BAMARDREN-735777 format. One record per residue: residue number from 1; residue in three letters; x, y, z of N, C-alpha, C in turn. Coordinates in steps of 0.05 Angstrom, whole numbers. Layout:
# BAMARDREN-735777
<nr NUM&rest Ala&n_px X&n_py Y&n_pz Z&ca_px X&ca_py Y&ca_pz Z&c_px X&c_py Y&c_pz Z>
...
***
This chain:
# BAMARDREN-735777
<nr 1&rest Met&n_px -21&n_py -246&n_pz 351&ca_px -37&ca_py -231&ca_pz 333&c_px -25&c_py -231&c_pz 304>
<nr 2&rest Ser&n_px -1&n_py -242&n_pz 300&ca_px 12&ca_py -240&ca_pz 275&c_px -5&c_py -252&c_pz 252>
<nr 3&rest Thr&n_px -16&n_py -276&n_pz 256&ca_px -33&ca_py -288&ca_pz 235&c_px -57&c_py -271&c_pz 230>
<nr 4&rest His&n_px -69&n_py -261&n_pz 251&ca_px -92&ca_py -243&ca_pz 248&c_px -85&c_py -218&c_pz 232>
<nr 5&rest Ala&n_px -62&n_py -206&n_pz 239&ca_px -53&ca_py -181&ca_pz 226&c_px -48&c_py -186&c_pz 197>
<nr 6&rest Thr&n_px -33&n_py -207&n_pz 190&ca_px -27&ca_py -212&ca_pz 162&c_px -53&c_py -219&c_pz 146>
<nr 7&rest Ser&n_px -72&n_py -232&n_pz 159&ca_px -98&ca_py -238&ca_pz 145&c_px -112&c_py -212&c_pz 138>
<nr 8&rest Ile&n_px -112&n_py -194&n_pz 157&ca_px -126&ca_py -168&ca_pz 152&c_px -113&c_py -153&c_pz 129>
<nr 9&rest Val&n_px -86&n_py -154&n_pz 128&ca_px -72&ca_py -139&ca_pz 106&c_px -76&c_py -153&c_pz 80>
<nr 10&rest His&n_px -76&n_py -180&n_pz 79&ca_px -83&ca_py -194&ca_pz 55&c_px -111&c_py -186&c_pz 45>
<nr 11&rest Glu&n_px -130&n_py -184&n_pz 64&ca_px -157&ca_py -176&ca_pz 57&c_px -158&c_py -147&c_pz 47>
<nr 12&rest Phe&n_px -142&n_py -129&n_pz 59&ca_px -140&ca_py -102&ca_pz 50&c_px -132&c_py -101&c_pz 20>
<nr 13&rest Trp&n_px -111&n_py -115&n_pz 13&ca_px -102&ca_py -115&ca_pz -15&c_px -123&c_py -128&c_pz -34>
<nr 14&rest Arg&n_px -136&n_py -149&n_pz -24&ca_px -157&ca_py -162&ca_pz -40&c_px -180&c_py -142&c_pz -46>
<nr 15&rest Leu&n_px -188&n_py -127&n_pz -25&ca_px -209&ca_py -107&ca_pz -29&c_px -200&c_py -84&c_pz -46>
<nr 16&rest Met&n_px -175&n_py -76&n_pz -43&ca_px -165&ca_py -54&ca_pz -61&c_px -166&c_py -63&c_pz -90>
<nr 17&rest Ala&n_px -160&n_py -88&n_pz -95&ca_px -159&ca_py -99&ca_pz -123&c_px -188&c_py -100&c_pz -135>
<nr 18&rest Ser&n_px -208&n_py -99&n_pz -118&ca_px -236&ca_py -98&ca_pz -128&c_px -242&c_py -71&c_pz -141>
<nr 19&rest Asn&n_px -226&n_py -51&n_pz -135&ca_px -230&ca_py -23&ca_pz -143&c_px -256&c_py -11&c_pz -131>
<nr 20&rest Asp&n_px -268&n_py -25&n_pz -112&ca_px -290&ca_py -14&ca_pz -96&c_px -277&c_py -4&c_pz -70>
<nr 21&rest Phe&n_px -267&n_py 20&n_pz -71&ca_px -250&ca_py 30&ca_pz -49&c_px -266&c_py 34&c_pz -24>
<nr 22&rest His&n_px -292&n_py 38&n_pz -26&ca_px -309&ca_py 40&ca_pz -2&c_px -311&c_py 14&c_pz 13>
<nr 23&rest Ser&n_px -308&n_py -9&n_pz -2&ca_px -309&ca_py -35&ca_pz 12&c_px -285&c_py -39&c_pz 30>
<nr 24&rest Val&n_px -264&n_py -25&n_pz 26&ca_px -240&ca_py -28&ca_pz 43&c_px -245&c_py -20&c_pz 72>
<nr 25&rest Ala&n_px -266&n_py -4&n_pz 76&ca_px -273&ca_py 4&ca_pz 103&c_px -278&c_py -20&c_pz 122>
<nr 26&rest Arg&n_px -284&n_py -43&n_pz 110&ca_px -289&ca_py -67&ca_pz 126&c_px -264&c_py -75&c_pz 143>
<nr 27&rest Val&n_px -240&n_py -67&n_pz 134&ca_px -216&ca_py -75&ca_pz 149&c_px -202&c_py -52&c_pz 162>
<nr 28&rest Leu&n_px -214&n_py -28&n_pz 160&ca_px -203&ca_py -4&ca_pz 173&c_px -216&c_py 1&c_pz 200>
<nr 29&rest Ala&n_px -200&n_py 7&n_pz 219&ca_px -210&ca_py 15&ca_pz 246&c_px -223&c_py 42&c_pz 243>
<nr 30&rest Pro&n_px -242&n_py 48&n_pz 261&ca_px -255&ca_py 75&ca_pz 260&c_px -236&c_py 98&c_pz 262>
<nr 31&rest Glu&n_px -214&n_py 95&n_pz 276&ca_px -194&ca_py 116&ca_pz 278&c_px -171&c_py 114&c_pz 258>
<nr 32&rest Phe&n_px -176&n_py 100&n_pz 236&ca_px -156&ca_py 96&ca_pz 215&c_px -143&c_py 122&c_pz 206>
<nr 33&rest Val&n_px -116&n_py 121&n_pz 202&ca_px -100&ca_py 143&ca_pz 192&c_px -80&c_py 133&c_pz 172>
<nr 34&rest Leu&n_px -79&n_py 146&n_pz 149&ca_px -59&ca_py 140&ca_pz 128&c_px -40&c_py 164&c_pz 127>
<nr 35&rest Glu&n_px -14&n_py 158&n_pz 127&ca_px 6&ca_py 179&ca_pz 125&c_px 25&c_py 174&c_pz 101>
<nr 36&rest Trp&n_px 31&n_py 195&n_pz 87&ca_px 50&ca_py 195&ca_pz 65&c_px 73&c_py 214&c_pz 73>
<nr 37&rest Pro&n_px 94&n_py 205&n_pz 86&ca_px 115&ca_py 222&ca_pz 95&c_px 129&c_py 238&c_pz 73>
<nr 38&rest Gln&n_px 131&n_py 226&n_pz 49&ca_px 145&ca_py 240&ca_pz 27&c_px 131&c_py 266&c_pz 19>
<nr 39&rest Ser&n_px 104&n_py 266&n_pz 19&ca_px 90&ca_py 291&ca_pz 12&c_px 79&c_py 306&c_pz 36>
<nr 40&rest Gly&n_px 82&n_py 294&n_pz 60&ca_px 73&ca_py 308&ca_pz 84&c_px 43&c_py 308&c_pz 86>
<nr 41&rest Glu&n_px 29&n_py 287&n_pz 76&ca_px 0&ca_py 286&ca_pz 77&c_px -10&c_py 265&c_pz 97>
<nr 42&rest Arg&n_px -33&n_py 271&n_pz 108&ca_px -46&ca_py 252&ca_pz 126&c_px -76&c_py 251&c_pz 119>
<nr 43&rest Ile&n_px -87&n_py 227&n_pz 117&ca_px -115&ca_py 224&ca_pz 111&c_px -127&c_py 208&c_pz 134>
<nr 44&rest Arg&n_px -149&n_py 220&n_pz 146&ca_px -162&ca_py 207&ca_pz 168&c_px -189&c_py 195&c_pz 160>
<nr 45&rest Gly&n_px -193&n_py 170&n_pz 167&ca_px -219&ca_py 158&ca_pz 164&c_px -222&c_py 143&c_pz 137>
<nr 46&rest Ala&n_px -240&n_py 123&n_pz 138&ca_px -246&ca_py 106&ca_pz 115&c_px -258&c_py 121&c_pz 92>
<nr 47&rest Glu&n_px -276&n_py 140&n_pz 98&ca_px -290&ca_py 155&ca_pz 77&c_px -270&c_py 172&c_pz 60>
<nr 48&rest Arg&n_px -253&n_py 186&n_pz 74&ca_px -233&ca_py 202&ca_pz 59&c_px -214&c_py 185&c_pz 44>
<nr 49&rest Phe&n_px -206&n_py 162&n_pz 56&ca_px -188&ca_py 143&ca_pz 42&c_px -202&c_py 133&c_pz 16>
<nr 50&rest Ala&n_px -227&n_py 125&n_pz 18&ca_px -242&ca_py 115&ca_pz -6&c_px -244&c_py 137&c_pz -27>
<nr 51&rest Cys&n_px -251&n_py 161&n_pz -19&ca_px -254&ca_py 183&ca_pz -38&c_px -228&c_py 190&c_pz -52>
<nr 52&rest Met&n_px -206&n_py 190&n_pz -36&ca_px -180&ca_py 196&ca_pz -48&c_px -173&c_py 175&c_pz -70>
<nr 53&rest Asn&n_px -178&n_py 149&n_pz -64&ca_px -171&ca_py 129&ca_pz -83&c_px -191&c_py 130&c_pz -107>
<nr 54&rest Ser&n_px -216&n_py 135&n_pz -102&ca_px -236&ca_py 137&ca_pz -124&c_px -230&c_py 161&c_pz -142>
<nr 55&rest Glu&n_px -221&n_py 183&n_pz -131&ca_px -217&ca_py 207&ca_pz -147&c_px -189&c_py 208&c_pz -160>
<nr 56&rest Tyr&n_px -171&n_py 190&n_pz -153&ca_px -145&ca_py 191&ca_pz -165&c_px -146&c_py 185&c_pz -195>
<nr 57&rest Pro&n_px -134&n_py 202&n_pz -212&ca_px -136&ca_py 198&ca_pz -241&c_px -124&c_py 171&c_pz -249>
<nr 58&rest Ala&n_px -140&n_py 155&n_pz -264&ca_px -131&ca_py 129&ca_pz -273&c_px -139&c_py 125&c_pz -302>
<nr 59&rest His&n_px -123&n_py 108&n_pz -316&ca_px -129&ca_py 102&ca_pz -344&c_px -146&c_py 76&c_pz -346>
<nr 60&rest Gly&n_px -150&n_py 62&n_pz -325&ca_px -165&ca_py 38&ca_pz -324&c_px -166&c_py 28&c_pz -295>
<nr 61&rest Pro&n_px -177&n_py 4&n_pz -291&ca_px -178&ca_py -7&ca_pz -264&c_px -150&c_py -11&c_pz -253>
<nr 62&rest Trp&n_px -148&n_py -6&n_pz -227&ca_px -122&ca_py -11&ca_pz -214&c_px -117&c_py -40&c_pz -209>
<nr 63&rest Arg&n_px -93&n_py -49&n_pz -213&ca_px -84&ca_py -76&ca_pz -207&c_px -63&c_py -75&c_pz -185>
<nr 64&rest Phe&n_px -64&n_py -92&n_pz -166&ca_px -45&ca_py -93&ca_pz -144&c_px -32&c_py -120&c_pz -143>
<nr 65&rest Thr&n_px -5&n_py -120&n_pz -144&ca_px 10&ca_py -145&ca_pz -142&c_px 27&c_py -143&c_pz -117>
<nr 66&rest Val&n_px 21&n_py -161&n_pz -98&ca_px 36&ca_py -162&ca_pz -73&c_px 61&c_py -177&c_pz -78>
<nr 67&rest Asn&n_px 84&n_py -163&n_pz -78&ca_px 110&ca_py -176&ca_pz -82&c_px 120&c_py -189&c_pz -56>
<nr 68&rest Arg&n_px 113&n_py -177&n_pz -34&ca_px 123&ca_py -188&ca_pz -8&c_px 105&c_py -177&c_pz 14>
<nr 69&rest Leu&n_px 100&n_py -195&n_pz 34&ca_px 85&ca_py -187&ca_pz 57&c_px 99&c_py -200&c_pz 81>
<nr 70&rest Val&n_px 106&n_py -184&n_pz 101&ca_px 120&ca_py -193&ca_pz 125&c_px 105&c_py -182&c_pz 149>
<nr 71&rest Gly&n_px 100&n_py -200&n_pz 168&ca_px 85&ca_py -191&ca_pz 192&c_px 96&c_py -203&c_pz 217>
<nr 72&rest Gly&n_px 93&n_py -188&n_pz 238&ca_px 101&ca_py -197&ca_pz 265&c_px 85&c_py -181&c_pz 285>
<nr 73&rest Gly&n_px 72&n_py -195&n_pz 304&ca_px 56&ca_py -181&ca_pz 324&c_px 33&c_py -166&c_pz 310>
<nr 74&rest Asn&n_px 31&n_py -140&n_pz 316&ca_px 9&ca_py -125&ca_pz 303&c_px 19&c_py -107&c_pz 280>
<nr 75&rest Glu&n_px 43&n_py -113&n_pz 270&ca_px 55&ca_py -97&ca_pz 249&c_px 58&c_py -115&c_pz 224>
<nr 76&rest Val&n_px 52&n_py -103&n_pz 200&ca_px 55&ca_py -117&ca_pz 175&c_px 67&c_py -97&c_pz 155>
<nr 77&rest Val&n_px 85&n_py -107&n_pz 138&ca_px 98&ca_py -90&ca_pz 117&c_px 93&c_py -104&c_pz 91>
<nr 78&rest Thr&n_px 85&n_py -88&n_pz 71&ca_px 82&ca_py -100&ca_pz 44&c_px 98&c_py -84&c_pz 23>
<nr 79&rest Asp&n_px 105&n_py -97&n_pz 2&ca_px 118&ca_py -86&ca_pz -21&c_px 98&c_py -93&c_pz -44>
<nr 80&rest Val&n_px 85&n_py -73&n_pz -55&ca_px 64&ca_py -77&ca_pz -74&c_px 68&c_py -61&c_pz -99>
<nr 81&rest Glu&n_px 64&n_py -73&n_pz -122&ca_px 64&ca_py -59&ca_pz -148&c_px 36&c_py -52&c_pz -155>
<nr 82&rest Ile&n_px 32&n_py -27&n_pz -164&ca_px 5&ca_py -17&ca_pz -170&c_px 6&c_py -7&c_pz -199>
<nr 83&rest Ser&n_px -14&n_py -14&n_pz -215&ca_px -15&ca_py -5&ca_pz -242&c_px -44&c_py -2&c_pz -252>
<nr 84&rest Asp&n_px -49&n_py 18&n_pz -269&ca_px -74&ca_py 21&ca_pz -282&c_px -72&c_py 14&c_pz -312>
<nr 85&rest Gly&n_px -50&n_py 0&n_pz -319&ca_px -46&ca_py -8&ca_pz -346&c_px -28&c_py 12&c_pz -362>
<nr 86&rest Val&n_px -26&n_py 37&n_pz -352&ca_px -9&ca_py 57&ca_pz -364&c_px 12&c_py 66&c_pz -345>
<nr 87&rest Gln&n_px 4&n_py 74&n_pz -321&ca_px 23&ca_py 82&ca_pz -301&c_px 27&c_py 59&c_pz -281>
<nr 88&rest Thr&n_px 52&n_py 56&n_pz -272&ca_px 59&ca_py 35&ca_pz -253&c_px 76&c_py 48&c_pz -231>
<nr 89&rest Ala&n_px 70&n_py 40&n_pz -206&ca_px 85&ca_py 50&ca_pz -183&c_px 89&c_py 27&c_pz -164>
<nr 90&rest Arg&n_px 106&n_py 32&n_pz -145&ca_px 111&ca_py 12&ca_pz -124&c_px 108&c_py 26&c_pz -97>
<nr 91&rest Ala&n_px 94&n_py 12&n_pz -79&ca_px 89&ca_py 24&ca_pz -52&c_px 100&c_py 5&c_pz -31>
<nr 92&rest Ile&n_px 115&n_py 17&n_pz -12&ca_px 124&ca_py 2&ca_pz 11&c_px 105&c_py 12&c_pz 34>
<nr 93&rest Ser&n_px 90&n_py -6&n_pz 45&ca_px 68&ca_py 2&ca_pz 64&c_px 73&c_py -11&c_pz 91>
<nr 94&rest Phe&n_px 71&n_py 5&n_pz 112&ca_px 74&ca_py -4&ca_pz 139&c_px 47&c_py -2&c_pz 153>
<nr 95&rest Phe&n_px 35&n_py -25&n_pz 161&ca_px 9&ca_py -27&ca_pz 173&c_px 12&c_py -32&c_pz 203>
<nr 96&rest Thr&n_px -5&n_py -18&n_pz 219&ca_px -8&ca_py -24&ca_pz 247&c_px -37&c_py -33&c_pz 251>
<nr 97&rest Ile&n_px -40&n_py -57&n_pz 262&ca_px -66&ca_py -70&ca_pz 265&c_px -75&c_py -69&c_pz 294>
<nr 98&rest Gly&n_px -100&n_py -62&n_pz 299&ca_px -113&ca_py -63&ca_pz 325&c_px -136&c_py -83&c_pz 325>
<nr 99&rest Asp&n_px -150&n_py -84&n_pz 347&ca_px -173&ca_py -103&ca_pz 349&c_px -194&c_py -97&c_pz 329>
<nr 100&rest Ala&n_px -198&n_py -72&n_pz 321&ca_px -220&ca_py -65&ca_pz 302&c_px -210&c_py -63&c_pz 273>
<nr 101&rest Gly&n_px -185&n_py -70&n_pz 267&ca_px -175&ca_py -69&ca_pz 240&c_px -150&c_py -52&c_pz 238>
<nr 102&rest Ile&n_px -145&n_py -42&n_pz 214&ca_px -121&ca_py -26&ca_pz 208&c_px -124&c_py 1&c_pz 222>
<nr 103&rest Leu&n_px -105&n_py 7&n_pz 240&ca_px -105&ca_py 32&ca_pz 254&c_px -89&c_py 53&c_pz 239>
<nr 104&rest Arg&n_px -66&n_py 45&n_pz 228&ca_px -48&ca_py 64&ca_pz 216&c_px -35&c_py 51&c_pz 192>
<nr 105&rest Leu&n_px -32&n_py 67&n_pz 171&ca_px -18&ca_py 58&ca_pz 147&c_px 1&c_py 80&c_pz 139>
<nr 106&rest Val&n_px 27&n_py 74&n_pz 138&ca_px 47&ca_py 94&ca_pz 129&c_px 59&c_py 83&c_pz 103>
<nr 107&rest Glu&n_px 56&n_py 99&n_pz 82&ca_px 65&ca_py 89&ca_pz 55&c_px 87&c_py 106&c_pz 44>
<nr 108&rest Phe&n_px 105&n_py 93&n_pz 31&ca_px 127&ca_py 106&ca_pz 16&c_px 125&c_py 98&c_pz -13>
<nr 109&rest Trp&n_px 126&n_py 117&n_pz -31&ca_px 123&ca_py 113&ca_pz -60&c_px 149&c_py 120&c_pz -73>
<nr 110&rest Pro&n_px 169&n_py 102&n_pz -73&ca_px 195&ca_py 109&ca_pz -85&c_px 193&c_py 111&c_pz -115>
<nr 111&rest Glu&n_px 208&n_py 130&n_pz -126&ca_px 210&ca_py 135&ca_pz -154&c_px 232&c_py 117&c_pz -166>
<nr 112&rest Pro&n_px 228&n_py 104&n_pz -189&ca_px 250&ca_py 89&ca_pz -201&c_px 272&c_py 109&c_pz -208>
<nr 113&rest Met&n_px 297&n_py 98&n_pz -209&ca_px 320&ca_py 115&ca_pz -216&c_px 339&c_py 98&c_pz -233>
<nr 114&rest Pro&n_px 354&n_py 111&n_pz -249&ca_px 373&ca_py 97&ca_pz -266&c_px 397&c_py 88&c_pz -249>
<nr 115&rest Ala&n_px 408&n_py 65&n_pz -256&ca_px 432&ca_py 55&ca_pz -243&c_px 456&c_py 73&c_pz -250>
<nr 116&rest Leu&n_px 473&n_py 77&n_pz -230&ca_px 497&ca_py 94&ca_pz -235&c_px 518&c_py 78&c_pz -250>
<nr 117&rest Ala&n_px 530&n_py 91&n_pz -269&ca_px 550&ca_py 78&ca_pz -286&c_px 575&c_py 70&c_pz -270>
<nr 118&rest Asn&n_px 582&n_py 86&n_pz -249&ca_px 607&ca_py 81&ca_pz -235&c_px 607&c_py 55&c_pz -218>
<nr 119&rest Arg&n_px 584&n_py 42&n_pz -216&ca_px 584&ca_py 17&ca_pz -201&c_px 576&c_py -7&c_pz -219>
<nr 120&rest Ala&n_px 575&n_py -2&n_pz -245&ca_px 567&ca_py -23&ca_pz -264&c_px 584&c_py -48&c_pz -262>
<nr 121&rest His&n_px 609&n_py -45&n_pz -255&ca_px 627&ca_py -68&ca_pz -253&c_px 622&c_py -84&c_pz -227>
<nr 122&rest Leu&n_px 605&n_py -74&n_pz -209&ca_px 599&ca_py -88&ca_pz -184&c_px 571&c_py -100&c_pz -182>
<nr 123&rest Val&n_px 554&n_py -94&n_pz -201&ca_px 526&ca_py -102&ca_pz -198&c_px 518&c_py -119&c_pz -222>
<nr 124&rest Glu&n_px 495&n_py -132&n_pz -218&ca_px 482&ca_py -145&ca_pz -240&c_px 454&c_py -132&c_pz -243>
<nr 125&rest Arg&n_px 445&n_py -128&n_pz -267&ca_px 420&ca_py -115&ca_pz -272&c_px 396&c_py -134&c_pz -266>
<nr 126&rest Met&n_px 376&n_py -123&n_pz -253&ca_px 352&ca_py -138&ca_pz -246&c_px 331&c_py -132&c_pz -268>
<nr 127&rest Pro&n_px 314&n_py -151&n_pz -274&ca_px 293&ca_py -145&ca_pz -293&c_px 272&c_py -126&c_pz -283>
***
């Protein structure tokens, strides 16, 4: 199922990039659940998922850059940069795929942080 699972997640991000968030329902299973452990929130179903994304305050259309996608079996993980031209964030997303599409999505939205000075002699700065 690995190729099938990664294809579904590629399609998920392609549909997200259309900014037609209701179209994403095509790859979501009827029992789809999104979880954000950092804020303790759970969203059930394609309709609520689409509404949440449509209602999120944005300065322009959302752009999604898939930095990495790794899949095995029915699990896929992505590292994606998201931007509306003003605000930029990075999401680490864990997908579970079933026969009818994406069953579960668990996302982590890490905040950027400054590098600590006490390890400057051990690291090289990334762009």
